[in-house]
DSSP file (Angstrom, degrees, kcal/mol; ACC not computed):
  #  RESIDUE AA STRUCTURE BP1 BP2  ACC     N-H-->O    O-->H-N    N-H-->O    O-->H-N    TCO  KAPPA ALPHA  PHI   PSI    X-CA   Y-CA   Z-CA
    1    1 A M              0   0    0      0, 0.0     2,-0.6     0, 0.0     5,-0.0   0.000 360.0 360.0 360.0 153.1   87.2   97.1   88.2
    2    2 A S        +     0   0    0      3,-0.0     5,-0.0     2,-0.0     0, 0.0  -0.836 360.0 176.0-100.6 128.2   88.2   94.2   90.3
    3    3 A G    >   -     0   0    0     -2,-0.6     3,-1.1     4,-0.0     0, 0.0  -0.520  50.8 -83.3-113.6-175.4   90.7   91.7   88.9
    4    4 A P  T 3  S+     0   0    0      0, 0.0    -2,-0.0     0, 0.0    -1,-0.0   0.795 128.0  51.7 -62.8 -27.5   92.3   88.6   90.4
    5    5 A S  T 3  S+     0   0    0      2,-0.0     2,-0.6     0, 0.0    -3,-0.0   0.590  88.3  95.8 -86.8  -8.6   94.9   90.7   92.2
    6    6 A M    <   +     0   0    0     -3,-1.1     2,-0.4    -5,-0.0    -4,-0.0  -0.709  52.7 176.9 -84.7 120.2   92.4   93.0   93.8
    7    7 A R        -     0   0    0     -2,-0.6     2,-0.2    -5,-0.0    -2,-0.0  -0.960  27.7-121.1-123.0 145.3   91.5   91.9   97.3
    8    8 A R        -     0   0    0     -2,-0.4     2,-0.0     1,-0.1     0, 0.0  -0.536  33.3-108.6 -79.9 147.5   89.3   93.7   99.7
    9    9 A S     >  -     0   0    0     -2,-0.2     4,-2.3     1,-0.1     5,-0.2  -0.284  26.9-111.0 -70.1 161.7   90.7   94.8  103.0
   10   10 A A  H  > S+     0   0    0      1,-0.2     4,-2.0     2,-0.2    50,-0.1   0.852 119.0  55.3 -61.4 -34.8   89.7   93.0  106.2
   11   11 A A  H  > S+     0   0    0     48,-0.3     4,-2.0     2,-0.2    -1,-0.2   0.907 107.7  47.7 -66.4 -41.6   87.7   96.1  107.3
   12   12 A V  H  > S+     0   0    0      1,-0.2     4,-2.4     2,-0.2    -2,-0.2   0.910 110.4  52.5 -65.4 -41.2   85.7   96.2  104.1
   13   13 A E  H  X S+     0   0    0     -4,-2.3     4,-2.6     1,-0.2    -1,-0.2   0.894 108.5  51.1 -60.1 -39.2   85.0   92.4  104.5
   14   14 A K  H  X S+     0   0    0     -4,-2.0     4,-2.2     2,-0.2    -1,-0.2   0.884 109.1  50.4 -67.4 -38.4   83.7   93.1  108.1
   15   15 A V  H  X S+     0   0    0     -4,-2.0     4,-1.6     2,-0.2    -2,-0.2   0.929 112.1  47.3 -63.5 -44.9   81.4   95.9  106.9
   16   16 A I  H  X S+     0   0    0     -4,-2.4     4,-1.5     1,-0.2    -2,-0.2   0.917 111.0  51.4 -62.9 -43.4   80.0   93.6  104.2
   17   17 A E  H  X S+     0   0    0     -4,-2.6     4,-2.2     1,-0.2     8,-0.3   0.895 108.3  52.6 -59.5 -40.4   79.6   90.8  106.7
   18   18 A G  H  < S+     0   0    0     -4,-2.2     7,-0.4     1,-0.2    -1,-0.2   0.821 108.1  50.8 -65.9 -31.4   77.7   93.2  109.0
   19   19 A M  H  < S+     0   0    0     -4,-1.6    -1,-0.2    -3,-0.2    -2,-0.2   0.793 115.7  42.3 -74.3 -27.4   75.3   94.1  106.2
   20   20 A L  H  < S+     0   0    0     -4,-1.5     2,-0.4     1,-0.2    -2,-0.2   0.747 115.8  44.7 -92.8 -25.5   74.6   90.5  105.5
   21   21 A T     X  -     0   0    0     -4,-2.2     4,-2.0    -5,-0.2    -1,-0.2  -0.976  59.4-154.7-128.1 129.0   74.2   89.1  109.0
   22   22 A A  H  > S+     0   0    0     -2,-0.4     4,-2.1     1,-0.2     5,-0.1   0.830  96.3  61.6 -66.0 -32.4   72.4   90.6  111.9
   23   23 A E  H  > S+     0   0    0      2,-0.2     4,-0.5     1,-0.2    -1,-0.2   0.919 107.6  42.9 -61.8 -44.1   74.6   88.7  114.4
   24   24 A T  H >4 S+     0   0    0     -7,-0.3     3,-1.3     1,-0.2     4,-0.3   0.926 112.8  52.7 -67.9 -43.7   77.7   90.5  113.1
   25   25 A A  H >< S+     0   0    0     -4,-2.0     3,-1.3    -7,-0.4    -2,-0.2   0.852 102.7  59.5 -60.3 -34.6   75.9   93.9  112.9
   26   26 A A  H 3< S+     0   0    0     -4,-2.1    -1,-0.3     1,-0.3    -2,-0.2   0.674  92.4  68.4 -70.1 -16.7   74.8   93.5  116.6
   27   27 A R  T << S+     0   0    0     -3,-1.3    -1,-0.3    -4,-0.5    -2,-0.2   0.619  95.8  62.9 -76.9 -11.5   78.4   93.3  117.8
   28   28 A Y  S <  S-     0   0    0     -3,-1.3     3,-0.1    -4,-0.3     4,-0.0  -0.924  81.4-123.5-121.7 138.2   79.1   96.9  116.9
   29   29 A P    >   -     0   0    0      0, 0.0     3,-1.2     0, 0.0    -2,-0.1  -0.313  47.9 -81.4 -68.3 160.0   77.6  100.2  118.2
   30   30 A N  T 3  S+     0   0    0      1,-0.2     0, 0.0    24,-0.0     0, 0.0  -0.275 115.7  25.8 -57.3 148.8   76.0  102.6  115.8
   31   31 A R  T 3  S+     0   0    0      1,-0.2    -1,-0.2    23,-0.1     2,-0.2   0.627  81.9 165.1  70.9  18.0   78.4  104.9  113.9
   32   32 A T    <   -     0   0    0     -3,-1.2     2,-0.5    22,-0.1    24,-0.2  -0.457  30.9-141.1 -66.7 132.8   81.4  102.4  114.3
   33   33 A H  E     -a   56   0A   0     22,-2.3    24,-3.3    -2,-0.2     2,-0.6  -0.855  10.2-147.7 -92.9 125.9   84.3  103.3  112.0
   34   34 A F  E     -a   57   0A   0     -2,-0.5     2,-0.4    22,-0.2    24,-0.2  -0.868  20.4-175.4 -98.4 120.3   85.9  100.1  110.5
   35   35 A I  E     -a   58   0A   0     22,-3.0    24,-2.7    -2,-0.6     2,-0.3  -0.962  25.1-125.3-125.0 129.0   89.6  100.7  109.9
   36   36 A D  E >   -a   59   0A   0     -2,-0.4     3,-1.8    22,-0.2    24,-0.2  -0.555  13.9-141.5 -72.1 128.8   92.0   98.3  108.3
   37   37 A A  T 3  S+     0   0    0     22,-2.8    -1,-0.1    -2,-0.3    23,-0.1   0.740 101.4  58.4 -62.9 -23.2   95.0   97.6  110.6
   38   38 A E  T 3  S+     0   0    0     21,-0.3    -1,-0.3     4,-0.1    22,-0.1   0.495  77.1 112.1 -87.0  -2.8   97.3   97.6  107.6
   39   39 A N    X   -     0   0    0     -3,-1.8     3,-2.0     1,-0.2     4,-0.2  -0.562  68.7-139.6 -69.2 127.4   96.3  101.2  106.7
   40   40 A P  T 3  S+     0   0    0      0, 0.0     3,-0.3     0, 0.0    -1,-0.2   0.749 104.1  48.9 -62.5 -21.3   99.4  103.4  107.2
   41   41 A D  T 3> S+     0   0    0      1,-0.2     4,-2.5     2,-0.1     5,-0.2   0.106  75.7 119.0-101.3  20.8   97.1  106.1  108.7
   42   42 A Q  H <> S+     0   0    0     -3,-2.0     4,-2.4     1,-0.2     5,-0.2   0.879  71.7  51.2 -55.2 -43.8   95.3  103.7  111.0
   43   43 A A  H  > S+     0   0    0     -3,-0.3     4,-2.5    -4,-0.2    57,-0.4   0.927 113.4  42.4 -64.7 -46.0   96.3  105.4  114.2
   44   44 A I  H  > S+     0   0    0      2,-0.2     4,-2.5     1,-0.2    -1,-0.2   0.881 114.2  51.7 -70.7 -36.5   95.2  108.9  113.2
   45   45 A L  H  X S+     0   0    0     -4,-2.5     4,-2.0     2,-0.2    -2,-0.2   0.913 112.8  46.1 -64.0 -42.0   92.0  107.6  111.6
   46   46 A T  H  X S+     0   0    0     -4,-2.4     4,-2.3    -5,-0.2    -2,-0.2   0.936 113.0  49.1 -65.3 -46.8   91.2  105.7  114.9
   47   47 A S  H  X S+     0   0    0     -4,-2.5     4,-2.7    -5,-0.2     5,-0.2   0.905 109.8  51.9 -60.8 -42.6   92.0  108.7  117.0
   48   48 A R  H  X S+     0   0    0     -4,-2.5     4,-1.3     1,-0.2    -1,-0.2   0.928 110.2  48.3 -59.8 -46.0   89.9  111.1  114.9
   49   49 A A  H  <>S+     0   0    0     -4,-2.0     5,-2.7     1,-0.2     3,-0.2   0.930 113.6  47.4 -60.8 -45.2   86.9  108.8  115.2
   50   50 A L  H ><5S+     0   0    0     -4,-2.3     3,-1.6     1,-0.2    -2,-0.2   0.912 111.2  48.6 -65.8 -43.4   87.3  108.4  118.9
   51   51 A F  H 3<5S+     0   0    0     -4,-2.7    -1,-0.2     1,-0.3    34,-0.2   0.706 106.9  57.8 -72.3 -17.4   87.7  112.1  119.6
   52   52 A A  T 3<5S-     0   0    0     -4,-1.3    -1,-0.3    -3,-0.2    -2,-0.2   0.465 124.4-106.9 -84.7  -2.3   84.6  112.8  117.5
   53   53 A G  T < 5S+     0   0    0     -3,-1.6    -3,-0.2     1,-0.3    -2,-0.1   0.549  79.7 125.4  91.8   8.4   82.7  110.5  119.9
   54   54 A D      < -     0   0    0     -5,-2.7    -1,-0.3    -6,-0.2    -2,-0.2  -0.764  61.5-115.0-102.7 146.6   82.4  107.6  117.5
   55   55 A P        -     0   0    0      0, 0.0   -22,-2.3     0, 0.0     2,-0.4  -0.380  29.1-155.8 -69.7 156.4   83.5  104.0  118.1
   56   56 A A  E     -aB  33  68A   0     12,-2.3    12,-3.3   -24,-0.2     2,-0.5  -1.000   8.6-160.6-137.7 135.7   86.3  102.5  116.0
   57   57 A A  E     -aB  34  67A   0    -24,-3.3   -22,-3.0    -2,-0.4     2,-0.7  -0.969   7.7-155.9-116.6 117.9   87.0   98.9  115.1
   58   58 A V  E     -aB  35  66A   0      8,-2.8     8,-2.0    -2,-0.5     2,-0.5  -0.849  16.7-157.7 -93.6 119.2   90.6   98.2  113.9
   59   59 A I  E     -aB  36  65A   0    -24,-2.7   -22,-2.8    -2,-0.7   -21,-0.3  -0.857   2.4-152.8-107.4 127.4   90.3   95.0  111.9
   60   60 A Y    >   -     0   0    0      4,-3.0     3,-2.3    -2,-0.5   -24,-0.0  -0.629  29.3-111.1 -95.1 155.6   93.4   92.7  111.3
   61   61 A P  T 3  S+     0   0    0      0, 0.0    -1,-0.1     0, 0.0    -2,-0.0   0.793 117.0  56.8 -57.2 -30.1   93.8   90.5  108.2
   62   62 A D  T 3  S-     0   0    0      1,-0.1    50,-0.2     2,-0.0     3,-0.1   0.417 123.9-101.9 -83.8   4.1   93.4   87.3  110.3
   63   63 A G  S <  S+     0   0    0     -3,-2.3    51,-0.2     1,-0.4    -1,-0.1   0.186  79.4 133.0  99.3 -17.3   90.0   88.5  111.6
   64   64 A R        -     0   0    0     -5,-0.1    -4,-3.0    49,-0.1    -1,-0.4  -0.280  35.0-171.9 -62.4 156.2   91.1   89.7  115.0
   65   65 A E  E     -BC  59 110A   0     45,-2.2    45,-2.9    -6,-0.2     2,-0.5  -0.989  26.1-145.5-149.4 156.3   89.8   93.1  115.9
   66   66 A V  E     -BC  58 109A   0     -8,-2.0    -8,-2.8    -2,-0.3     2,-0.6  -0.991  19.0-159.0-123.1 120.3   90.2   95.8  118.6
   67   67 A L  E     -BC  57 108A   0     41,-3.0    41,-2.4    -2,-0.5     2,-0.5  -0.895   4.1-166.6-104.7 120.6   87.0   97.8  119.3
   68   68 A F  E     -BC  56 107A   0    -12,-3.3   -12,-2.3    -2,-0.6    39,-0.2  -0.924   5.2-175.8-105.2 125.5   87.4  101.2  120.9
   69   69 A T  E     - C   0 106A   0     37,-2.8    37,-2.9    -2,-0.5     2,-0.1  -0.940  11.7-152.4-125.5 109.1   84.2  102.7  122.4
   70   70 A P        -     0   0    0      0, 0.0     2,-0.3     0, 0.0    35,-0.2  -0.456  23.6-109.7 -78.4 151.7   84.5  106.2  123.8
   71   71 A E        -     0   0    0     32,-0.5     2,-0.1    33,-0.2    34,-0.0  -0.622  42.1-104.8 -75.1 137.6   82.2  107.5  126.5
   72   72 A R        -     0   0    0     -2,-0.3     2,-0.4     1,-0.0    -1,-0.1  -0.429  39.6-162.9 -64.7 132.8   79.8  110.1  125.2
   73   73 A A        +     0   0    0     -2,-0.1     2,-0.3     4,-0.1    -1,-0.0  -0.926  11.3 174.9-119.0 144.6   80.7  113.6  126.2
   74   74 A S    >>  +     0   0    0     -2,-0.4     3,-1.0     4,-0.0     4,-0.7  -0.877  47.0  13.5-138.3 172.5   78.5  116.7  126.2
   75   75 A G  H 3> S-     0   0    0     -2,-0.3     4,-1.9     1,-0.3     5,-0.1  -0.355 128.0  -8.1  64.5-136.0   78.7  120.3  127.3
   76   76 A V  H 3> S+     0   0    0      1,-0.2     4,-2.4     2,-0.2    -1,-0.3   0.879 137.6  54.8 -64.0 -39.8   82.2  121.6  128.1
   77   77 A A  H <> S+     0   0    0     -3,-1.0     4,-2.0     1,-0.2    -1,-0.2   0.900 107.6  50.5 -62.1 -40.3   83.8  118.1  127.9
   78   78 A G  H  X S+     0   0    0     -4,-0.7     4,-1.9     1,-0.2    -1,-0.2   0.899 109.9  49.7 -63.2 -41.3   82.4  117.7  124.4
   79   79 A M  H  X S+     0   0    0     -4,-1.9     4,-2.1     1,-0.2    -2,-0.2   0.893 109.1  52.4 -65.2 -39.5   83.8  121.0  123.3
   80   80 A L  H  X S+     0   0    0     -4,-2.4     4,-1.9     1,-0.2    -1,-0.2   0.886 108.2  51.2 -64.6 -37.7   87.2  120.1  124.7
   81   81 A L  H  X S+     0   0    0     -4,-2.0     4,-1.9     2,-0.2    -1,-0.2   0.891 108.3  51.7 -66.1 -38.4   87.2  116.9  122.8
   82   82 A L  H  X S+     0   0    0     -4,-1.9     4,-2.0     1,-0.2    -2,-0.2   0.898 108.9  50.7 -64.2 -39.3   86.4  118.8  119.6
   83   83 A L  H  X S+     0   0    0     -4,-2.1     4,-2.6     1,-0.2    -1,-0.2   0.876 107.0  54.8 -63.2 -36.9   89.3  121.1  120.3
   84   84 A A  H  X S+     0   0    0     -4,-1.9     4,-2.5     2,-0.2    -2,-0.2   0.887 106.0  51.8 -63.7 -38.4   91.5  118.0  120.8
   85   85 A V  H  X S+     0   0    0     -4,-1.9     4,-2.3   -34,-0.2    -2,-0.2   0.927 110.5  48.4 -62.5 -44.6   90.4  116.8  117.3
   86   86 A L  H  X S+     0   0    0     -4,-2.0     4,-2.0     1,-0.2    -2,-0.2   0.924 111.3  49.9 -61.6 -44.7   91.4  120.2  115.8
   87   87 A W  H  X S+     0   0    0     -4,-2.6     4,-1.5     1,-0.2    -1,-0.2   0.911 110.5  50.1 -60.4 -43.3   94.8  120.1  117.6
   88   88 A M  H  < S+     0   0    0     -4,-2.5     4,-0.4     1,-0.2    -1,-0.2   0.895 108.8  52.7 -62.4 -39.8   95.4  116.5  116.3
   89   89 A K  H >< S+     0   0    0     -4,-2.3     3,-0.7     1,-0.2    -1,-0.2   0.888 107.9  51.3 -63.7 -38.7   94.6  117.6  112.8
   90   90 A L  H 3< S+     0   0    0     -4,-2.0    -1,-0.2     1,-0.2    -2,-0.2   0.822 119.2  34.8 -69.4 -30.9   97.1  120.5  113.0
   91   91 A R  T 3< S+     0   0    0     -4,-1.5    -1,-0.2    -5,-0.1    -2,-0.2   0.226  86.5 149.0-107.8  14.5   99.9  118.3  114.2
   92   92 A E    <   +     0   0    0     -3,-0.7     2,-0.3    -4,-0.4    -3,-0.1  -0.175  18.5 176.3 -56.1 134.0   99.0  115.2  112.2
   93   93 A R        -     0   0    0      1,-0.0   -49,-0.1   -52,-0.0     4,-0.1  -0.977  24.0-148.8-133.7 147.8  101.8  112.9  111.0
   94   94 A S  S    S+     0   0    0     -2,-0.3     2,-0.4     2,-0.1   -51,-0.1   0.480  73.6  70.4 -99.9  -0.7  101.3  109.7  109.2
   95   95 A T  S    S-     0   0    0      1,-0.1   -54,-0.1   -54,-0.1    -1,-0.0  -0.948 105.5  -0.8-120.6 138.8  104.3  107.7  110.4
   96   96 A G  S    S+     0   0    0     -2,-0.4     2,-0.2     1,-0.2    -1,-0.1   0.648  84.6 153.5  70.1  17.2  105.0  106.3  113.9
   97   97 A E        -     0   0    0     -3,-0.1     2,-0.3    -4,-0.1    -1,-0.2  -0.490  33.5-145.7 -80.1 148.4  101.7  107.6  115.4
   98   98 A L        -     0   0    0     -2,-0.2     2,-0.4   -55,-0.1   -51,-0.1  -0.802  31.1 -97.9-104.2 153.6  100.1  105.9  118.3
   99   99 A V        -     0   0    0     -2,-0.3     2,-0.5   -53,-0.1   -55,-0.1  -0.591  37.7-145.9 -69.8 125.5   96.3  105.8  118.8
  100  100 A Q        -     0   0    0     -2,-0.4   -49,-0.1   -57,-0.4   -50,-0.1  -0.845  13.4-153.5 -96.6 127.6   95.4  108.6  121.1
  101  101 A L        -     0   0    0     -2,-0.5     3,-0.1   -51,-0.1   -54,-0.1  -0.837  10.4-130.0-105.5 134.1   92.4  107.7  123.4
  102  102 A P    >   -     0   0    0      0, 0.0     3,-0.8     0, 0.0   -31,-0.1  -0.374  51.8 -75.4 -66.6 159.9   90.0  110.1  124.9
  103  103 A P  T 3  S+     0   0    0      0, 0.0   -32,-0.5     0, 0.0     0, 0.0  -0.261 115.9  16.4 -56.9 144.8   89.4  109.6  128.7
  104  104 A R  T 3  S+     0   0    0      1,-0.2     2,-0.4   -34,-0.1   -33,-0.2   0.825  81.7 162.5  62.2  37.9   87.3  106.6  129.7
  105  105 A T    <   -     0   0    0     -3,-0.8     2,-0.4   -35,-0.2    -1,-0.2  -0.745  34.1-134.9 -86.3 132.2   87.5  104.8  126.4
  106  106 A R  E     -C   69   0A   0    -37,-2.9   -37,-2.8    -2,-0.4     2,-0.5  -0.727  18.9-161.8 -87.2 135.3   86.6  101.1  126.5
  107  107 A V  E     -C   68   0A   0     -2,-0.4     2,-0.4   -39,-0.2   -39,-0.2  -0.980   9.0-178.4-123.0 125.2   88.9   98.8  124.6
  108  108 A E  E     -C   67   0A   0    -41,-2.4   -41,-3.0    -2,-0.5     2,-0.5  -0.988  12.7-157.5-123.9 129.4   87.9   95.2  123.6
  109  109 A V  E     +C   66   0A   0     -2,-0.4     8,-2.9     8,-0.3     2,-0.3  -0.928  23.7 179.3-104.5 126.4   90.2   92.8  121.8
  110  110 A R  E     -CD  65 116A   0    -45,-2.9   -45,-2.2    -2,-0.5     2,-0.1  -0.878  25.0-124.2-128.2 156.1   88.3   90.1  120.0
  111  111 A D    >   -     0   0    0      4,-2.8     3,-2.0    -2,-0.3   -48,-0.1  -0.249  50.3 -82.6 -84.5-176.5   89.0   87.1  117.8
  112  112 A G  T 3  S+     0   0    0      1,-0.3   -49,-0.1   -50,-0.2   -48,-0.1   0.720 130.1  54.4 -62.9 -22.1   87.5   86.6  114.3
  113  113 A A  T 3  S-     0   0    0      2,-0.1    -1,-0.3     3,-0.0   -49,-0.1   0.423 120.8-105.9 -90.6   0.8   84.2   85.3  115.7
  114  114 A G  S <  S+     0   0    0     -3,-2.0    -2,-0.1     1,-0.3   -50,-0.0   0.547  75.1 138.8  88.4   6.5   83.8   88.3  117.9
  115  115 A L        -     0   0    0      1,-0.1    -4,-2.8    -5,-0.0    -1,-0.3  -0.656  58.5-105.9 -86.4 142.4   84.7   86.5  121.1
  116  116 A P  B     -D  110   0A   0      0, 0.0     2,-0.3     0, 0.0    -6,-0.3  -0.353  27.2-126.5 -68.3 144.0   86.8   88.4  123.6
  117  117 A H        -     0   0    0     -8,-2.9    -8,-0.3    -6,-0.1     2,-0.2  -0.688  27.8-114.3 -83.9 142.4   90.5   87.5  124.0
  118  118 A A              0   0    0     -2,-0.3    -1,-0.1     1,-0.1    -8,-0.0  -0.525 360.0 360.0 -75.3 144.7   91.6   86.7  127.6
  119  119 A A              0   0    0     -2,-0.2    -1,-0.1   -10,-0.0    -2,-0.0   0.470 360.0 360.0 -79.7 360.0   94.1   89.2  129.0
């Protein structure tokens, strides 16, 4: 049950917003994984999604987000990415991990309105 101390994560709020507004939903590719930046397993969750070929959006409490979009791989490259996922699962650690990116992953940093941040 939800009480006054229960708050939804920023990632859950973004999913709900996407279900309610077409404009928000259009900002994300199909199969996007929404991951809360405050989740201690954020890096491994993001890496798993990317190596499985799915986009991942890391959502911060202030509304900023980082959208990672991997290039689709097929054939031998796809099989190698699946092996990489298996390897990551075998050596998984939940502390101090960095997000591991497949080759040719697009990274976008956006503000709370979905506008890109200047580099």
